[in-house]
Every structure is written in structure tokens, then in C-alpha cells.
N, C-alpha and C positions, 0 to 999 in steps of 0.2 A: 588471619591478617585481614583487616577491614579495608575495602576499597573505597577510596574516595568517589563521590558522585562524578566529579569533574573529569575522572578518568574512564568513566562509561561513554560508550557510544552505541548508536543503534545499528543493529545489522539485520539483514533478513537470512532467514534460515529456509533451506528447501525441505519440505516434507513428504511423507509418503501421502499418496491422493486420499483425500477425505480424512486425514488425521489431524488437521489444523486444530480444531478446538481441544482434542485430547491432548495433544502436544502442549498446547498453551497452559492447560491445568497441570499437567505434570511438571512444566518448567517453573510455575509458580510456587508448587509445593516444594521444589528444590531449592527455593528462595532466589530464583532468577527472575529478574524483571522482564516479562513478555507481554506481547500484545498481539490479539488475532482480531484485526478489524472485523466487524460483523455488520450486515445490513438485513433488515427485515425484507423478504420477498415472498410473494404469493406462489405456492406451488399447488397444481392440479393434480389431484389422484382421479382414478376413475369414478369414485363415489363422493369426493368432497374436495373443498378448496382450504387450504390451510396456510397462515403466516408462520413463517420459521426464520431462523436466524442463520443466515448463509455467510461463510467467509467471503469476504471482498476480493482477496487475492487467493486464488486456489493454488494449494500446495506452498504456501508461504507463511511464516510467523516472524515477528520481528522481536528481537531480543535487545535489551540494553544492558551491555556488561563491558567489563574490562577486558584487555587483551588476554590475561590469564586466566579467564573463565570460559575461553572459546572450547577448550577440552571437555568441560562439564556438559555444555550444550551439546556437543557432538556425541556423548555417551548416552543421550536420551533416546530411548527406543522410539523410532519413527522419524528421528531427525537424520536426512540423507547428507546434507552438507550445508555450508554457508553458501550464499549467492554471491558469486565472483564478479569484479567489474576491474578491468585492466590488471588481472592476474593476481588481484588481493581480493579478500573479503569485502564487499560493498559497505561502506559506511553511509548511512542514511541520515542526511542532515536533521536536526531537531525541527527546524521549520517545516520540512516535508511531512514529519509524523504529525506535528501540531495542526498543520493545514487539514490533513485527512481527518484527523478527529474533529475539528471543528465542522467540516462539512458533514460528517456523519450524524453531528448533533442536530443540524438543520431539519425542520419538519419536512417530510417527504423527500428527503435526500435520495437521489438514486445515482450511484456510480457503476460504470461498466469497464472492466479492466481487460485490456488485451495486450498480447505480446508485442513489444516493439519492432520485431523483425518483420511484422506484417504490414508495415508503413514506410512510406518515404519521408524524409524531412522536407520542410517547406520554410516558412518565413518566422522570425522572432516577433513575439507579441507581448503585450502588457496587458493584463485584465483590469478593467477600470471599477468594476463593481462586484458585490457580493463577498463571500467568504475569502475568495481567491483574489480579492483586489490587491493591487500592487505586485502581484506575483508575475515573473516573467516565464515565458516558455517558447517551445517550437510548435507552431501550428503544423500537424503532420497530415492532417485531412480535415475537411468539414463535410458535412452530409445535410442537405437541406440548409434551412435557416437557424436551427437550434443546437446542432451536434458539433462540438468542437474537439479534436483530439489533441492533447497537451503531454508531450514528452517530460517525464520526470526521470532526469538523467541517471542519478545515482542508483535507481531500482532497476533500470532496464525495462521499465514498464510504461504503458501509456494510460493516462485515466480519461476516460471519456465524460465530459461534464456537459449536461444539457443546459444552455442558456443561449440568449440572443447574441448574435455576432456583432451587434452594436455595443456590446459591452467589452469590446477588444479594440486596442489600438495597435499599429505598428510602431516598432521601434528602430 
């Protein structure tokens, strides 16, 4: 039975550590739409430096599936469980996935992801410029004049984006 695309939603699945890219490949081979966001980072070894593609979200892979495909995802070796929010698998809004994809396409894009539990909520803001323009969120913390921590609620994650504070306005 073919599932309509309108029935499909994005979910985050929790994976074994360092299995993100492997699980993404296996899910795609199973015919399941999946996405493991990667960013280029420079790593230092004792004898050399090298640019590698590192998963943006450690131990997370995103899948776009219909409800009845959840078991197929869970039966994939290395997938531990779906990420839950309010006692249900967390549904990730298309706009959040599209925003992350757009930002990763920007030249020299650098994102750092940290767990939500390590920050306190502060004020609601609207971003005025850049790929996140018109997005609203909660500023959880600022660091200096460039780093702003923005809560992406459905993921239970915080994306730290570096841009000038004057790109923000209170709502």
C-alpha cells in the first residue's frame, strides 16, 4: 500500500553513538526518507588536519514517514527509539527542517547544537535578517555580541547561531 506524502511527517530518531551516517544509509536503502544533517568541520590529528563531514545532531537522524512505518524504522539496527515530546513521538515541523537545510547551504555556515536542559528560558524574539528571518523563538542565553541560543521546541534542542544581536527584535 502506497502512502500519500501528505500523511508523512518528520520525526527524530535516537541512534547509537556515532551511527548516524550508517543508519541514514540503511534507512534510505529500505526506502524510508531520512536525513542526517552534516556540516564540514576541521579535525586535528597529531600529524595532520582534515575537513570531515560530522553529524550536526549527535545521535539523531530525521525520518519522514507515515504513522504505520514507525515499526520499520525501529527495526533498523542502531535505531534506539523515537525522540519523544509530551509522551508522543516528536513531530518536527517542515519549516524547521527547511530552515536547518537552508542554513547548512550557506557558505561558512556553522551551527552548534546543545541540549535544551542546560539553559534557562528568557525572552521571545523575532529574527530580522538572514536565513532565519521572520522566525520567532526564545532566547535562552547570549554570549558576547554574536552568539544567540534559540530554542527549537519540537526537537527539545537548542541551535546556537552566530549573528549580531542587532538582527533580533523583541516581540
